[in-house]
Structures are given as structure tokens and as C-alpha cells.
ROKE-875928 format. One line per field, with one value per residue (C-alpha): residue in one letter; z, x, y. Coordinates in nm, 3 decimals. Layout:
BEGIN
aa <- A / ...
up <- Z / ...
east <- X / ...
north <- Y / ...
// end
This chain:
BEGIN
aa <- M / D / R / R / A / F / L / T / A / A / T / A / G / L / L / A / S / P / A / W / A / A / P / A / S / A / A / P / S / R / T / L / R / S / D / P / F / T / L / G / V / A / S / G / D / P / S / A / D / G / F / V / L / W / T / R / L / A / V / E / P / L / S / G / D / G / R / G / G / M / P / S / R / D / V / E / V / D / W / Q / V / A / A / D / E / R / F / T / T / V / V / R / S / G / T / A / T / A / R / A / R / D / A / H / S / V / H / V / E / L / G / G / L / E / P / G / R / D / Y / F / Y / R / F / R / S / E / G / R / L / S / P / A / G / R / T / R / T / T / P / T / G / G / T / T / P / L / T / F / A / V / A / A / C / A / H / Y / E / H / G / Y / Y / T / A / Y / R / R / L / A / E / Q / E / P / D / L / V / V / F / L / G / D / Y / M / Y / E / Y / G / P / S / G / Y / T / A / L / A / G / R / V / R / T / H / T / P / G / K / C / R / T / L / A / D / Y / R / L / R / H / A / Q / Y / K / S / D / H / D / L / Q / R / A / H / A / T / A / P / W / L / V / A / F / D / D / H / E / I / E / N / N / W / A / G / S / T / S / S / T / G / A / A / D / F / A / G / R / R / A / Q / A / F / R / A / Y / Y / E / N / M / P / L / R / R / G / S / L / Q / G / A / V / L / R / V / N / R / R / V / S / W / G / T / L / A / R / F / H / L / L / D / T / R / Q / F / R / D / D / Q / A / C / L / D / G / V / R / A / G / C / D / E / R / L / A / D / G / R / T / L / L / G / A / G / Q / W / R / W / L / E / D / G / L / R / G / S / T / A / R / W / N / L / L / G / Q / Q / I / M / V / A / Q / R / D / Y / K / I / G / P / G / R / E / V / N / L / D / S / W / D / G / Y / A / A / E / R / G / R / L / L / D / A / L / A / R / T / P / N / P / V / V / L / T / G / D / A / H / M / H / H / L / A / E / L / K / R / D / F / D / D / P / D / A / P / V / V / A / R / E / L / V / A / S / S / I / A / S / D / G / D / G / Y / R / D / R / T / W / I / A / E / A / L / Q / E / N / P / H / F / S / Y / I / D / Q / R / R / G / Y / L / M / G / R / L / T / Q / D / E / L / S / V / D / F / R / T / L / D / Y / I / S / R / R / G / A / Q / A / R / T / S / H / R / L / T / I / P / A / G / E / D / A / A / A / A / S / R / A / A / A / A / A / A / P / P / A / R / P / V / S
up <- -2.519 / -2.233 / -1.927 / -2.050 / -2.406 / -2.260 / -1.978 / -2.307 / -2.507 / -2.215 / -2.077 / -2.401 / -2.498 / -2.792 / -2.726 / -3.009 / -2.846 / -2.926 / -2.886 / -2.567 / -2.578 / -2.335 / -2.082 / -2.149 / -1.871 / -1.937 / -1.859 / -2.132 / -2.200 / -2.005 / -2.148 / -1.902 / -2.088 / -2.091 / -2.003 / -1.612 / -1.581 / -1.519 / -1.202 / -1.362 / -1.226 / -0.941 / -0.820 / -0.488 / -0.169 / -0.383 / -0.271 / -0.484 / -0.616 / -0.682 / -0.598 / -0.533 / -0.848 / -0.825 / -1.012 / -0.932 / -1.186 / -1.211 / -1.498 / -1.378 / -1.102 / -0.935 / -0.895 / -0.582 / -0.403 / -0.441 / -0.627 / -0.944 / -1.163 / -1.166 / -1.099 / -0.814 / -0.931 / -0.894 / -1.217 / -1.340 / -1.418 / -1.570 / -1.541 / -1.733 / -1.628 / -1.938 / -1.927 / -2.231 / -2.268 / -2.603 / -2.395 / -2.609 / -2.364 / -2.063 / -1.767 / -1.533 / -1.585 / -1.444 / -1.345 / -1.028 / -0.919 / -0.876 / -0.536 / -0.576 / -0.148 / -0.175 / -0.399 / -0.741 / -0.624 / -0.707 / -0.551 / -0.736 / -0.517 / -0.714 / -0.651 / -0.817 / -1.001 / -1.094 / -0.860 / -0.934 / -1.317 / -1.465 / -1.550 / -1.710 / -1.634 / -1.759 / -1.688 / -1.939 / -1.800 / -2.017 / -2.353 / -2.223 / -2.176 / -1.879 / -1.955 / -1.864 / -1.595 / -1.497 / -1.162 / -1.058 / -0.790 / -0.561 / -0.602 / -0.413 / -0.327 / -0.306 / -0.592 / -0.813 / -0.713 / -0.623 / -0.765 / -0.545 / -0.479 / -0.162 / -0.166 / 0.039 / 0.077 / -0.245 / -0.156 / -0.462 / -0.429 / -0.400 / -0.729 / -1.004 / -0.975 / -1.218 / -0.967 / -1.003 / -1.336 / -1.303 / -1.066 / -1.315 / -1.576 / -1.367 / -1.404 / -1.019 / -0.896 / -0.630 / -0.493 / -0.106 / -0.009 / 0.344 / 0.386 / 0.342 / -0.015 / 0.001 / 0.225 / 0.383 / 0.390 / 0.242 / -0.082 / 0.050 / 0.400 / 0.399 / 0.180 / 0.058 / 0.022 / -0.366 / -0.326 / -0.520 / -0.866 / -0.839 / -0.601 / -0.403 / -0.428 / -0.211 / 0.216 / 0.444 / 0.425 / 0.689 / 0.556 / 0.347 / 0.015 / 0.095 / 0.138 / -0.200 / -0.366 / -0.249 / -0.342 / -0.703 / -0.785 / -0.655 / -0.869 / -1.138 / -1.211 / -1.520 / -1.367 / -1.050 / -1.240 / -1.466 / -1.147 / -1.000 / -1.335 / -1.347 / -1.045 / -0.733 / -0.434 / -0.075 / 0.068 / 0.419 / 0.574 / 0.796 / 0.914 / 0.625 / 0.496 / 0.773 / 0.976 / 1.080 / 1.348 / 1.438 / 1.740 / 1.788 / 1.869 / 1.939 / 1.731 / 1.664 / 1.683 / 1.942 / 1.715 / 1.918 / 1.605 / 1.505 / 1.553 / 1.302 / 1.044 / 1.088 / 0.996 / 0.696 / 0.589 / 0.655 / 0.425 / 0.151 / 0.171 / 0.129 / -0.176 / -0.362 / -0.272 / -0.385 / -0.039 / 0.034 / 0.183 / 0.507 / 0.612 / 0.663 / 0.989 / 1.106 / 1.252 / 1.207 / 0.881 / 0.917 / 0.710 / 0.944 / 0.727 / 0.604 / 0.257 / 0.170 / -0.156 / -0.157 / 0.086 / 0.019 / 0.161 / 0.407 / 0.401 / 0.780 / 0.738 / 1.042 / 1.148 / 1.380 / 1.384 / 1.454 / 1.814 / 1.968 / 2.291 / 2.231 / 2.124 / 2.450 / 2.585 / 2.353 / 2.018 / 1.821 / 1.805 / 2.172 / 2.421 / 2.792 / 2.766 / 3.005 / 2.940 / 2.603 / 2.787 / 2.996 / 2.961 / 2.929 / 2.627 / 2.334 / 1.958 / 1.795 / 2.081 / 2.243 / 1.959 / 1.695 / 1.912 / 2.001 / 1.592 / 1.521 / 1.754 / 1.663 / 1.323 / 1.330 / 1.553 / 1.361 / 0.995 / 0.789 / 0.485 / 0.446 / 0.447 / 0.694 / 0.599 / 0.818 / 0.647 / 0.855 / 0.855 / 1.092 / 1.198 / 1.413 / 1.438 / 1.705 / 1.557 / 1.698 / 1.527 / 1.775 / 1.595 / 1.885 / 2.267 / 2.394 / 2.189 / 2.026 / 1.907 / 1.686 / 1.951 / 1.670 / 1.560 / 1.766 / 1.932 / 2.127 / 2.245 / 2.368 / 2.533 / 2.246 / 2.029 / 2.243 / 2.254 / 1.862 / 1.843 / 2.029 / 1.888 / 1.526 / 1.681 / 1.696 / 1.343 / 1.017 / 0.804 / 0.903 / 0.703 / 0.759 / 0.512 / 0.645 / 0.477 / 0.658 / 0.646 / 0.321 / 0.278 / 0.205 / 0.547 / 0.596 / 0.941 / 1.158 / 1.452 / 1.767 / 2.096 / 2.202 / 1.961 / 2.226 / 2.198 / 1.877 / 1.950 / 2.017 / 1.796 / 1.491 / 1.478 / 1.136 / 0.881 / 0.808 / 0.485 / 0.471 / 0.147 / 0.047 / -0.066 / -0.391 / -0.377 / -0.044 / 0.014 / -0.355 / -0.541 / -0.327 / -0.264 / -0.107 / 0.128 / 0.189 / 0.537 / 0.692 / 0.582 / 0.713 / 1.079 / 1.093 / 1.015 / 1.254 / 1.511 / 1.427 / 1.361 / 1.327 / 1.001 / 0.699 / 0.429 / 0.437 / 0.100 / 0.125 / -0.283 / -0.382 / -0.488 / -0.372 / -0.320 / -0.570 / -0.391 / -0.550 / -0.300 / -0.374 / -0.140 / -0.074 / -0.074 / -0.058 / -0.315 / -0.270 / -0.496 / -0.351 / -0.628 / -0.679 / -0.880 / -0.903 / -0.939 / -0.954 / -0.971 / -1.376 / -1.572 / -1.695 / -1.460 / -1.451 / -1.156 / -1.044 / -0.836 / -0.584 / -0.340 / -0.340 / -0.100 / -0.058 / 0.274 / 0.225 / 0.390 / 0.721 / 0.795 / 1.064 / 0.987 / 1.064 / 0.883 / 0.563 / 0.629 / 0.608 / 0.335 / 0.133 / 0.155 / -0.084 / -0.336 / -0.567 / -0.937 / -1.130 / -1.146 / -1.478 / -1.573 / -1.577 / -1.967
east <- -0.675 / -0.812 / -0.592 / -0.525 / -0.397 / -0.196 / -0.022 / 0.048 / 0.183 / 0.370 / 0.544 / 0.613 / 0.807 / 0.568 / 0.396 / 0.513 / 0.601 / 0.749 / 1.129 / 1.246 / 1.462 / 1.746 / 1.758 / 1.974 / 2.204 / 2.241 / 2.566 / 2.746 / 2.631 / 2.824 / 2.589 / 2.509 / 2.626 / 2.234 / 1.897 / 1.901 / 1.513 / 1.473 / 1.269 / 0.998 / 0.819 / 0.589 / 0.379 / 0.195 / 0.097 / -0.174 / -0.281 / -0.556 / -0.233 / 0.031 / 0.192 / 0.463 / 0.707 / 0.943 / 1.181 / 1.560 / 1.812 / 1.938 / 2.169 / 2.202 / 1.909 / 2.020 / 2.426 / 2.516 / 2.638 / 2.285 / 2.386 / 2.214 / 2.559 / 2.544 / 2.880 / 2.957 / 2.893 / 2.555 / 2.334 / 2.090 / 1.755 / 1.523 / 1.162 / 0.798 / 0.434 / 0.190 / -0.177 / -0.211 / -0.061 / 0.146 / 0.319 / 0.213 / 0.114 / 0.388 / 0.248 / 0.585 / 0.956 / 1.239 / 1.582 / 1.636 / 1.978 / 1.972 / 2.274 / 2.516 / 2.438 / 2.075 / 2.090 / 2.012 / 1.658 / 1.472 / 1.176 / 1.014 / 0.722 / 0.494 / 0.245 / 0.063 / -0.132 / -0.517 / -0.702 / -0.949 / -0.716 / -0.513 / -0.139 / 0.102 / 0.493 / 0.839 / 1.183 / 1.516 / 1.860 / 2.189 / 1.980 / 1.750 / 1.375 / 1.182 / 0.820 / 0.552 / 0.327 / -0.044 / -0.123 / -0.375 / -0.447 / -0.748 / -1.062 / -1.137 / -1.512 / -1.675 / -1.901 / -1.650 / -1.632 / -1.349 / -1.230 / -0.977 / -0.772 / -0.640 / -0.366 / -0.098 / 0.186 / 0.359 / 0.595 / 0.827 / 0.910 / 0.566 / 0.398 / 0.409 / 0.256 / -0.049 / -0.302 / -0.111 / -0.182 / -0.576 / -0.551 / -0.396 / -0.619 / -0.914 / -0.769 / -0.808 / -0.785 / -0.561 / -0.410 / -0.380 / -0.073 / -0.105 / 0.222 / 0.457 / 0.586 / 0.840 / 1.008 / 1.355 / 1.384 / 1.691 / 1.592 / 1.350 / 1.356 / 0.958 / 0.824 / 0.468 / 0.297 / 0.369 / 0.717 / 0.875 / 0.849 / 1.118 / 1.396 / 1.495 / 1.857 / 2.116 / 2.093 / 1.860 / 1.809 / 2.036 / 2.240 / 2.158 / 2.288 / 2.066 / 1.754 / 1.813 / 1.896 / 1.581 / 1.398 / 1.520 / 1.449 / 1.111 / 1.071 / 1.228 / 0.888 / 0.729 / 0.350 / 0.453 / 0.581 / 0.247 / 0.038 / 0.280 / 0.255 / -0.165 / -0.226 / -0.079 / -0.012 / -0.056 / 0.201 / 0.287 / 0.519 / 0.402 / 0.720 / 0.867 / 0.980 / 1.249 / 1.209 / 0.917 / 0.689 / 0.910 / 0.789 / 0.931 / 1.279 / 1.274 / 1.400 / 1.158 / 1.474 / 1.666 / 1.928 / 2.165 / 2.212 / 1.853 / 1.838 / 2.098 / 1.940 / 1.609 / 1.753 / 1.882 / 1.590 / 1.373 / 1.627 / 1.587 / 1.230 / 1.219 / 1.481 / 1.216 / 0.892 / 0.685 / 0.683 / 0.794 / 1.092 / 0.974 / 0.887 / 1.235 / 1.344 / 1.655 / 1.622 / 1.221 / 1.007 / 0.684 / 0.424 / 0.130 / -0.046 / -0.397 / -0.493 / -0.797 / -1.018 / -1.205 / -1.510 / -1.557 / -1.314 / -1.032 / -0.751 / -0.620 / -0.288 / -0.143 / 0.217 / 0.096 / 0.507 / 0.704 / 0.564 / 0.447 / 0.499 / 0.639 / 0.404 / 0.217 / 0.324 / 0.582 / 0.402 / 0.189 / -0.131 / -0.217 / -0.502 / -0.511 / -0.274 / -0.400 / -0.115 / -0.271 / -0.583 / -0.360 / -0.498 / -0.122 / -0.052 / 0.007 / 0.010 / 0.000 / 0.232 / 0.114 / 0.182 / 0.043 / -0.293 / -0.346 / -0.282 / -0.539 / -0.802 / -0.763 / -0.788 / -1.113 / -1.259 / -1.170 / -1.281 / -1.529 / -1.530 / -1.814 / -1.631 / -1.356 / -1.110 / -0.870 / -0.559 / -0.341 / -0.199 / -0.312 / -0.639 / -0.879 / -1.166 / -1.143 / -1.060 / -1.075 / -0.862 / -0.950 / -1.267 / -1.452 / -1.447 / -1.156 / -1.012 / -0.669 / -0.595 / -0.295 / -0.115 / 0.092 / -0.271 / -0.487 / -0.624 / -0.280 / -0.334 / -0.715 / -0.774 / -0.609 / -0.860 / -1.134 / -1.043 / -0.999 / -1.365 / -1.474 / -1.334 / -1.453 / -1.789 / -1.781 / -1.656 / -1.897 / -1.913 / -1.576 / -1.440 / -1.101 / -0.914 / -0.634 / -0.382 / -0.140 / -0.368 / -0.318 / -0.703 / -0.992 / -1.204 / -1.512 / -1.608 / -1.830 / -1.643 / -1.809 / -1.698 / -1.826 / -1.749 / -1.880 / -2.239 / -2.385 / -2.629 / -2.369 / -2.394 / -2.148 / -1.952 / -1.762 / -1.663 / -1.361 / -1.225 / -0.940 / -0.732 / -0.563 / -0.199 / -0.106 / 0.116 / 0.229 / 0.137 / 0.140 / -0.179 / -0.485 / -0.751 / -1.137 / -1.168 / -1.560 / -1.578 / -1.264 / -1.451 / -1.752 / -1.619 / -1.415 / -1.702 / -1.951 / -1.645 / -1.641 / -1.950 / -1.929 / -1.728 / -1.938 / -1.696 / -1.334 / -1.165 / -0.796 / -0.735 / -0.493 / -0.618 / -0.693 / -1.018 / -1.150 / -1.379 / -1.570 / -1.718 / -1.945 / -2.130 / -2.443 / -2.241 / -1.927 / -1.935 / -1.652 / -1.547 / -1.341 / -1.130 / -0.958 / -0.731 / -0.740 / -0.322 / -0.015 / 0.243 / 0.216 / 0.114 / -0.228 / -0.492 / -0.779 / -0.904 / -1.291 / -1.511 / -1.576 / -1.769 / -1.951 / -2.140 / -2.258 / -2.202 / -2.459 / -2.367 / -2.515 / -2.708 / -2.704 / -2.384 / -2.509 / -2.858 / -2.635 / -2.462 / -2.762 / -2.883 / -2.566 / -2.358 / -2.605 / -2.445 / -2.199 / -2.268 / -2.168 / -1.778 / -1.642 / -1.300 / -1.189 / -1.215
north <- 0.799 / 0.598 / 0.499 / 0.139 / 0.267 / 0.518 / 0.269 / 0.012 / 0.281 / 0.466 / 0.157 / -0.008 / 0.356 / 0.362 / 0.739 / 0.968 / 1.312 / 1.620 / 1.685 / 1.745 / 2.049 / 2.044 / 2.326 / 2.596 / 2.518 / 2.153 / 2.021 / 1.814 / 1.474 / 1.170 / 0.941 / 0.652 / 0.283 / 0.178 / 0.253 / 0.415 / 0.402 / 0.026 / 0.050 / 0.264 / 0.556 / 0.625 / 0.931 / 0.967 / 1.173 / 1.374 / 1.720 / 1.978 / 2.177 / 1.874 / 1.530 / 1.367 / 1.226 / 0.970 / 0.788 / 0.587 / 0.554 / 0.214 / 0.075 / -0.265 / -0.329 / -0.627 / -0.530 / -0.677 / -0.372 / -0.211 / 0.112 / -0.028 / -0.054 / 0.349 / 0.558 / 0.704 / 1.046 / 1.272 / 1.272 / 1.551 / 1.438 / 1.660 / 1.605 / 1.704 / 1.775 / 1.758 / 1.815 / 1.585 / 1.220 / 1.285 / 1.597 / 1.840 / 2.040 / 2.091 / 2.259 / 2.251 / 2.107 / 2.124 / 1.977 / 1.729 / 1.568 / 1.237 / 1.193 / 0.887 / 0.874 / 0.863 / 0.554 / 0.794 / 0.852 / 1.161 / 1.286 / 1.617 / 1.763 / 2.001 / 2.240 / 2.493 / 2.265 / 2.255 / 2.081 / 1.755 / 1.624 / 1.408 / 1.495 / 1.280 / 1.298 / 1.191 / 1.176 / 1.237 / 1.159 / 1.189 / 1.130 / 0.860 / 0.876 / 0.713 / 0.551 / 0.821 / 0.814 / 0.922 / 1.085 / 1.352 / 1.618 / 1.591 / 1.792 / 2.068 / 2.001 / 1.642 / 1.572 / 1.397 / 1.005 / 0.835 / 0.509 / 0.325 / 0.004 / -0.158 / -0.382 / -0.544 / -0.831 / -0.876 / -1.164 / -1.192 / -1.530 / -1.660 / -1.584 / -1.319 / -0.994 / -1.041 / -0.885 / -0.559 / -0.577 / -0.622 / -0.315 / -0.119 / -0.253 / -0.105 / 0.220 / 0.363 / 0.735 / 0.608 / 0.291 / 0.267 / 0.002 / -0.106 / -0.294 / -0.584 / -0.437 / -0.605 / -0.923 / -0.943 / -1.289 / -1.487 / -1.710 / -1.966 / -1.804 / -1.812 / -2.078 / -2.099 / -2.407 / -2.447 / -2.387 / -2.048 / -1.929 / -1.667 / -1.617 / -1.347 / -1.189 / -1.341 / -1.348 / -1.168 / -0.845 / -0.685 / -0.386 / -0.082 / -0.217 / -0.541 / -0.342 / -0.127 / -0.448 / -0.615 / -0.283 / -0.292 / -0.640 / -0.593 / -0.267 / -0.419 / -0.602 / -0.472 / -0.577 / -0.359 / -0.073 / -0.040 / -0.015 / 0.248 / 0.416 / 0.437 / 0.626 / 0.792 / 0.588 / 0.611 / 0.354 / 0.266 / -0.005 / -0.316 / -0.517 / -0.720 / -0.401 / -0.418 / -0.759 / -1.001 / -0.877 / -0.617 / -0.410 / -0.010 / -0.056 / -0.428 / -0.698 / -1.021 / -1.199 / -1.024 / -0.854 / -0.630 / -0.411 / -0.341 / 0.013 / 0.061 / -0.193 / -0.038 / 0.317 / 0.152 / -0.008 / 0.323 / 0.500 / 0.251 / 0.238 / 0.641 / 0.608 / 0.376 / 0.541 / 0.833 / 0.996 / 1.345 / 1.430 / 1.557 / 1.182 / 1.095 / 1.232 / 1.124 / 0.725 / 0.793 / 0.748 / 0.931 / 0.730 / 0.865 / 1.148 / 1.253 / 1.317 / 1.463 / 1.391 / 1.694 / 1.708 / 1.358 / 1.196 / 1.187 / 0.906 / 0.847 / 0.655 / 0.439 / 0.358 / 0.011 / -0.114 / 0.190 / 0.333 / -0.001 / -0.158 / -0.499 / -0.817 / -0.980 / -1.330 / -1.389 / -1.310 / -1.550 / -1.692 / -1.802 / -1.833 / -1.679 / -1.401 / -1.131 / -0.927 / -0.819 / -0.678 / -0.450 / -0.050 / 0.108 / -0.103 / 0.124 / 0.006 / 0.361 / 0.553 / 0.882 / 1.094 / 0.921 / 0.842 / 1.234 / 1.272 / 1.049 / 1.120 / 1.511 / 1.416 / 1.241 / 1.469 / 1.729 / 1.627 / 1.771 / 1.478 / 1.291 / 0.969 / 0.883 / 0.585 / 0.456 / 0.274 / 0.084 / -0.263 / -0.544 / -0.651 / -0.430 / -0.704 / -0.973 / -1.296 / -1.639 / -1.844 / -2.176 / -2.358 / -2.517 / -2.409 / -2.160 / -1.856 / -1.794 / -1.453 / -1.309 / -1.106 / -0.876 / -0.772 / -0.535 / -0.823 / -0.803 / -0.392 / -0.453 / -0.154 / 0.095 / -0.050 / -0.008 / 0.341 / 0.337 / 0.220 / 0.483 / 0.712 / 0.567 / 0.577 / 0.969 / 0.997 / 1.038 / 0.764 / 0.540 / 0.285 / 0.118 / -0.045 / -0.342 / -0.551 / -0.808 / -1.126 / -1.276 / -1.332 / -1.137 / -1.056 / -0.827 / -0.744 / -0.557 / -0.352 / -0.374 / -0.214 / -0.571 / -0.838 / -1.109 / -0.962 / -1.049 / -0.712 / -0.476 / -0.168 / -0.145 / 0.157 / 0.062 / -0.184 / -0.305 / -0.427 / -0.624 / -0.700 / -1.037 / -1.029 / -0.955 / -1.245 / -1.336 / -1.752 / -1.827 / -1.973 / -1.941 / -2.181 / -2.182 / -2.404 / -2.365 / -2.575 / -2.382 / -2.081 / -2.207 / -2.284 / -1.967 / -1.769 / -1.939 / -1.881 / -1.530 / -1.403 / -1.011 / -1.162 / -1.180 / -1.293 / -1.435 / -1.559 / -1.718 / -1.660 / -1.355 / -1.053 / -0.705 / -0.449 / -0.189 / 0.094 / 0.353 / 0.662 / 0.896 / 1.093 / 0.864 / 0.526 / 0.327 / 0.008 / -0.228 / -0.513 / -0.828 / -0.884 / -1.258 / -1.480 / -1.847 / -1.867 / -1.679 / -1.942 / -1.878 / -1.572 / -1.486 / -1.506 / -1.318 / -1.088 / -1.152 / -1.005 / -1.280 / -1.037 / -0.705 / -0.495 / -0.132 / 0.079 / 0.373 / 0.700 / 0.752 / 0.489 / 0.224 / -0.030 / -0.346 / -0.290 / -0.170 / -0.520 / -0.714 / -0.544 / -0.471 / -0.801 / -1.012 / -1.263 / -1.137 / -1.127 / -1.418 / -1.367 / -1.240 / -1.139 / -0.781 / -0.699
// end
């Protein structure tokens, strides 16, 4: 059974499988009143011998107290991992406790499995069986190609999650999600041009119950559940999982209770994501981490929110802000910077992929004379960006993966963006949004002007979508996937631009040679 057939059957509950014998120590059944697996299943942070399995029990996902309609008691949850999709060969099994204090979430961290192969998993609780998911361990060598997706920014009100479904249909080995998985605004707190297609749960997220409820609303979407069930995810937050444009310990609204609110948002984020237990460290949520795909690739995931200085010049898109150039300003924080520099310097991987949230490339938003930049992005921390680019220049085959912008971008990263002859040290691939800003469009006049204003960009697209990459020892090929609409269901995804980055070659030359016209657009079959 191929992945697509498996997912269709598993998410619909159509897989016939051997009976799941109750463990010998099973407690008497206290059957929940309805299906507790309404939020689906997920896996994440794969290694050569394991991964994290996740689920969260919720019989009423939109119950107003954020507890999913669950009882105040803890609930036992059995889990299985099998070598085949019908669970005839179960290789690991056990029981975890879904604790009421943790919103009945379950995180199972597995080790001791075989490297570089698919596994299948499911949960059971009090007579109810979850959908099945497919995950995989990472290989130990570098000969196995990697197919991965990059996605970001999924505002629930702005459109349907068709892009998640199309992403799942392409059956990636790994999904890299780079922030704004959910949005904290109340209903119509941030509107798209076409208005809202769906409605957020009441109120802006401020309390633990608010964040839990909002995560449950997003996780209830079946297209999102399908994307989680198809492959392990690497997740990192940006700003909207907590509050728009927050910076370190500073609220963008000046709220006095921000430290407590941030801690509650972090807790809810952990409860709803396939993260390892060690990521939640009191009031700190560590999402900067490294995941290796054998010797082929190393992913370096960054946190560009939690340790940064406040935005310069009161934030926004502005001209003439000298403060943004100050040498002492930091986006990553001293500790994370040392961690990144050491990881890049010590990497023996063929490819090094930097997964992070905000645009690294200089981006002039003003058409015509003068320059206006986004002070929330790396443009607001220009000196540290220079140090980052120096580090990337010394790193084997670096590629930067970025979210946040709600448009596809393809950029050449240079130490001096104003010098057309400056050497290119890396490529930046910016994924558009899954749903944020609603139905996209393609304003060719505006795009031409933006590209002329920023000659280190070679492609921009305002439509919704995601990236799909295929990595080998010799090259990285990337498809920029777009959908024509998300205000109704059923849109197809098409490749609107394609490029190939050869390993070990000058990035600028590779760009000019490889960023040829995309093949004729065609839907995913």
C-alpha cells in the first residue's frame, strides 16, 4: 500500500487490522462518552533510532474551558508502532498517561528502532482507536535521497487548509514548519482582503485555556490532520503562537502580564506539538535544535523570537532607522548564536539547511528612490545578519529556509546586497503561507517592480502554497507550489517555479543556470 492509499484508509478508519489485545495490567474500562482522538495524531523530531509520537485526547475539542470536554482525571493511553500499515508486525508498544494537567496530551519518545525506514503508529484509549499515522527514522548514511516540505503561516479564518492536503498527497519524508501554526487574534482581529472564511474561537488568546482552545480548533481540521499523519514534522514557533511581533520579554502591545502570558502560550504549544519533553524548560521553550538526515543533510532550526532585542525604531516598515545597524543588537541571543556557530563549524553533512522564521535577505519595500525595510526581520538586526552570512560562507552547501512573508521568494544572500557583483554565500527559499492573507493573486506589474528594486531576488509569488524539495548528494531541487484559491475547497496545487541548486558550485552561477522557466503548471495527481 502506498502512502496516499494508507493515509486515505487510515484517516477514514478503514484499515482492517489485528485485534489489539489489552495489556495484562489494564485497569477496568471507564469508557469516555465519545471519540477522544478528534485532534488526530502526529510525529516529530526523528532520529536514526526513533521519533516522538503525539496525540491529545479531546471528546469536545471546542469546549470553552480549553480542556476538550475531558474529565478531570488522568487517562491511560496505549500505543503501538508497527513495521507495516496493517499492524501485523508490531515492533514496539506501551502505555502512556494522558494527564489532566497537561490537557490530556501524550508525548511518547521512542528509541531502539531501525534507521532509515517507515513505521506506522496508533493509539487506543478506553475502547477507542485513533487514526493511524506514518512516520520514519532518519538514515545513517548519505545515499538515501530526502523529500521534504516547507510550510508556514496558517491563519484559520483566512481560508481552508487545502495546501496541507496537497502537501500530504506529495508524500514527503519530512515536513519543516517555520512558524505561525496558529494565530492569537480574536474573530476578525486580523482580516484578509476577502474577509473571513471561518471564525476563530471567541476572544484574543490570553490565558492557558484560550491557547489550548485555539490549538484544538486548528488541530480539528482534517486536512491538517492528514498532513501530520503523513510524515514526521520539525516545528518551530514564530510570533503569532504567542502575540504579534513580540520580542524576547517585550510585548508588542506593552502588556504588563506578558511574561505569564508567554509562559502559558509556550505550555499550550508544547502540549499540542510532537516535541521532546526536554524542550519545555520552565518558562523557556527550546525549539532551536539540530536534526541530521544521515550524512546527507543537517537541519539547524532557529528561534528568532525568544532571545532577541526589541525591534528598532518602534518596529514596522520604515526608512532611515540607524538603530537597526548597531553592532550590539542581537536577534538570536548570545547563547543561541554560539550554538549555531559551533553547529555550522562542526557540521560534516553534505548539505546544511537553516530553518528559521523571518527573511534574511535585504528587502526594500519602497518602489523608487529611498529604502524602507521591515524592522521585525533580519533587516532590523543588520550587524548580526552580517555575522550570520560570514558563518554561512564557511559552511558546506548552506541553504536558508524561511517562513513569515506570506509570499514565495527566492533570494541570493550576499554580504553586500547593494553590490551586484558581491559573491553569493547561500540561497534563501521563502515559503508562502498555507492560508494567511486568504486567496492569493499574481500582480505581475508589482512583482516586476519589486524584483527590479531588489535584484538579488529572482522570484516572488503572492499566491498561497508551500515548498517541496528533493535532496541528493549532488543537488537540491525545489518546487514552489501554489494554489489559485483557498476561499473554497478543492483547489489544485501547481509548480509555479522550479530550480536546482548543484552541490559545491558557486551559488550565483547556479542561480542563473538553474532558475529557468518552470515547466507547464499541472495539478497534483
